[in-house]
C-alpha positions in Angstrom: 25.7 16.1 3.4 24.2 14.9 6.7 20.6 13.7 7.1 20.0 16.7 9.4 21.1 19.0 6.5 18.7 17.3 4.2 15.9 17.8 6.6 16.8 21.5 7.0 16.7 21.9 3.2 13.3 20.1 3.0 11.7 22.3 5.7 10.7 25.4 3.6 9.1 23.5 0.7 7.3 21.1 3.0 6.0 23.8 5.2 4.7 25.8 2.2 3.1 22.6 0.9 1.2 22.2 4.2 0.3 25.9 4.1 -1.0 25.6 0.5 -3.0 22.5 1.3 -4.5 24.5 4.1 -5.7 27.1 1.7 -7.3 24.4 -0.5 -9.1 23.2 2.6 -10.3 26.7 3.5 -11.8 27.2 0.1 -14.2 24.3 0.7 -14.6 25.1 4.4 -16.0 28.5 3.4 -18.7 27.0 1.2 -22.2 27.0 2.6 -22.5 23.3 2.0 -20.2 20.4 1.1 -20.6 16.8 0.4 -19.6 14.3 3.1 -19.0 10.6 2.2 -18.5 7.7 4.6 -15.5 5.5 4.0 -15.4 1.7 4.6 -14.0 2.3 8.1 -17.0 4.6 8.9 -14.9 7.7 9.0 -16.0 10.8 7.0 -14.4 12.0 3.8 -14.9 15.4 2.1 -13.7 17.2 -1.0 -11.3 19.1 1.2 -9.6 15.8 2.2 -9.2 14.9 -1.5 -8.0 18.3 -2.7 -5.4 18.6 0.1 -4.2 15.1 -0.5 -3.8 15.6 -4.3 -1.7 18.8 -3.7 0.5 17.2 -1.1 1.1 14.0 -3.0 2.1 16.0 -6.1 4.4 18.3 -4.2 6.2 15.7 -2.2 6.8 13.4 -5.1 8.3 16.3 -7.0 10.4 17.3 -4.1 12.2 14.0 -3.3 11.9 10.6 -4.8 10.4 8.9 -1.7 7.3 6.8 -1.2 4.3 8.3 0.5 1.8 6.8 2.9 -1.3 8.9 3.1 -4.7 8.3 4.7 -6.4 9.2 1.5 -4.2 7.3 -0.9 -4.5 3.7 -2.1 -3.5 1.2 0.5 0.0 -0.2 -0.1 0.8 -3.8 0.7 3.1 -4.5 3.6 5.4 -6.6 1.4 6.1 -3.4 -0.5 6.3 -0.8 2.2 8.3 -3.1 4.5 11.3 -2.4 2.2 11.1 1.4 2.9 13.7 2.9 5.2 12.5 6.5 4.7 9.1 7.7 3.5 6.6 10.5 3.9 3.6 10.0 6.1 0.6 12.3 5.4 -2.8 13.1 6.9 -4.1 15.8 4.6 -7.0 16.7 6.9 -6.8 15.4 10.4 -10.0 16.1 12.2 -12.5 15.7 9.5 -15.2 15.6 12.1 -14.0 18.9 13.4 -14.1 20.2 9.8 -17.7 19.1 9.4 -18.6 20.7 12.8 -16.9 23.9 11.6 -15.1 24.4 14.9 -11.7 25.0 13.2 -9.8 22.3 15.1 -8.4 20.4 12.1 -4.9 20.2 10.7 -2.7 19.4 7.7 0.0 16.9 8.8 3.2 15.9 6.9 5.9 13.7 8.6 9.1 12.2 7.4 9.6 8.7 8.9 13.2 7.3 9.0 14.0 3.8 10.3 10.6 3.5 11.9 10.6 6.9 13.7 9.2 10.3 12.9 12.2 12.7 12.5 10.5 15.7 10.9 7.0 17.0 11.1 4.8 19.9 10.0 1.3 20.6 11.4 -0.7 23.5 10.1 -4.1 24.5 11.4 -5.7 26.5 8.6 -8.5 28.4 10.4 -6.3 30.1 13.1 -3.3 30.0 10.7 -1.2 28.3 13.3 2.0 26.4 12.2 4.1 23.9 14.1 7.3 22.5 12.7 10.0 20.3 14.4 12.8 18.0 13.6 15.1 15.6 15.5 18.1 17.5 16.9 16.9 20.8 15.5 14.2 21.9 17.8 10.6 22.9 17.2 8.8 26.2 16.4 5.4 27.7 16.3 4.2 30.6 14.1 0.9 32.2 13.6 -0.4 34.0 10.5 -0.7 37.8 11.0 1.4 37.5 14.1 4.7 36.0 13.1 4.3 36.1 9.3 2.1 38.2 7.1 1.6 36.1 4.0 2.8 33.0 2.2 5.7 35.0 0.7 6.7 36.3 4.2 6.5 32.8 5.6 8.8 31.5 2.8 11.4 34.2 3.7 11.2 33.6 7.4 11.5 29.8 7.1 15.2 30.2 6.3 15.8 31.7 9.8 13.0 30.5 12.1 15.1 31.2 15.2 14.6 34.9 14.8 11.1 35.0 13.5 9.1 32.2 15.2 8.4 31.0 18.7 10.8 28.4 19.9 9.0 25.5 21.6 8.3 24.8 24.4 7.0 28.3 25.1 8.3 30.1 28.2 6.3 29.1 31.3 3.7 31.4 32.6 4.6 31.8 36.3 1.0 31.9 37.5 1.3 29.5 40.4 -0.5 26.7 38.5 -0.5 23.4 40.4 -3.0 21.3 38.5 -2.1 18.7 35.9 -3.3 19.7 32.4 -4.7 16.6 30.6 -5.5 16.8 26.9 -8.6 15.0 25.8 -10.3 14.6 22.5 -13.6 16.3 21.6 -14.5 13.3 19.4 -13.2 10.4 21.5 -13.4 9.8 25.3 -14.0 6.4 26.8 -14.2 4.6 30.1 -10.4 3.7 30.0 -9.5 7.3 29.5 -11.7 8.5 32.3 -10.2 5.8 34.6 -6.7 7.1 33.7 -7.7 10.7 34.5 -9.2 9.6 37.9 -6.0 7.7 38.8 -3.9 10.7 37.9 -6.1 12.9 40.1 -5.6 10.5 43.0 -1.8 10.5 42.7 -1.0 14.0 41.5 -3.8 16.2 42.8 -6.1 18.6 40.9 -6.4 18.1 37.1 -7.6 20.4 34.4 -9.1 18.9 31.2 -8.1 20.5 27.9 -10.4 19.4 25.0 -9.3 20.0 21.5 -9.5 18.1 18.2 -7.0 16.5 15.8 -3.2 16.5 16.1 -3.4 19.8 18.0 -3.6 17.7 21.2 0.1 16.7 20.8 1.0 20.3 19.7 -0.3 21.6 23.0 2.1 19.3 24.7 4.9 20.5 22.5 4.3 24.1 23.3 3.9 23.4 27.0 0.3 24.3 27.2 -0.6 20.9 28.5 1.2 18.1 30.4 -0.1 14.7 29.4 -2.3 13.2 26.7 -3.6 9.6 27.2 -4.9 8.1 24.0 -6.5 4.8 25.0 -8.4 4.4 21.7 -7.4 3.5 18.2 -5.4 5.9 16.0 -3.4 5.5 12.8 0.3 6.2 12.1 -0.7 9.3 10.0 -2.8 10.7 12.9 0.3 11.3 15.1 3.5 11.1 13.0 4.0 14.8 12.3 3.0 16.0 15.8 5.1 13.3 17.5 8.1 14.6 15.6 7.4 18.1 16.9 6.7 16.9 20.4 9.9 14.9 20.6 11.9 17.8 19.2 11.0 19.7 22.4 12.1 16.8 24.6 8.6 15.4 25.1 7.8 11.7 24.8 5.1 9.4 23.3 5.2 5.9 24.7 3.0 2.8 24.3 0.4 2.3 27.1 1.4 -1.2 28.0 5.1 -1.6 27.3 6.1 2.1 27.8 8.2 1.9 24.6 8.3 4.2 21.5 5.9 3.3 18.7 7.6 1.7 15.7 6.0 3.0 12.5 5.2 1.1 9.3 4.3 -2.2 10.8 2.0 -4.8 9.1 -0.9 -2.9 10.7 -0.8 1.0 10.6 -3.0 1.1 13.6 -1.2 2.5 16.6 -1.1 0.8 20.0 -2.7 2.8 22.8 -0.3 5.4 24.0 0.4 8.2 26.5 2.2 11.4 25.4 4.1 13.6 27.8 5.3 17.2 27.7 9.1 17.9 28.0 9.0 18.5 31.8 6.8 15.6 32.9 8.1 13.8 35.9 
């Protein structure tokens, strides 16, 4: 059995795991009030992060005997994880700030990392019910609850033949005569360096349009062809981008380091990503 066949077999249970974690998150999101803790790195943590993480960890460990790196799990020494060739990379709730603001722009993220690269990724946005999934050499798809699937059971059925049920990414281009460059920016993070990059792009490529959205949905917009470029000139972690990068690259897009213009190598001594720029499949 090839590695591609293994990934194809993993796709349905991992997608359903992300979907179920999303439902756990929505249970807490629907409460009038929820507790917010502040972690040592000054980032927020809610009961939704913990509930989603517990479900995902249990499911993944039962599915395949692989180690897991998760934002909300205990830190693992590099001496241990440096021995890992293949592992799961999880952000159970990316966009906790968006969750707290109740703007719906948060996601569940599960990636499979193999030899330092994301080769399979699932991103699920619980509020709109939007699912993205992609794998190296197998393409990427988008599906929306109540549009492409009616329920969890319907999703489970259609995952075995996504080509006929879901939207293949990138989406067909809208021939509207658009000439501006669509730049993705973060609602929670925008700094001087990013603004300088946007200004330079405007000077060299003409009109630009800023698209602001939270969490890993930024990379998903590139994957679906709804945006062109995403400069991230601020700190992120491996788990923030792994799943969405796999989806983006399955469409022919790229994510390269800011300075060296090289792919990011995952699971280094530090799990902090270098600054990067991500590009849609048709960027020239």
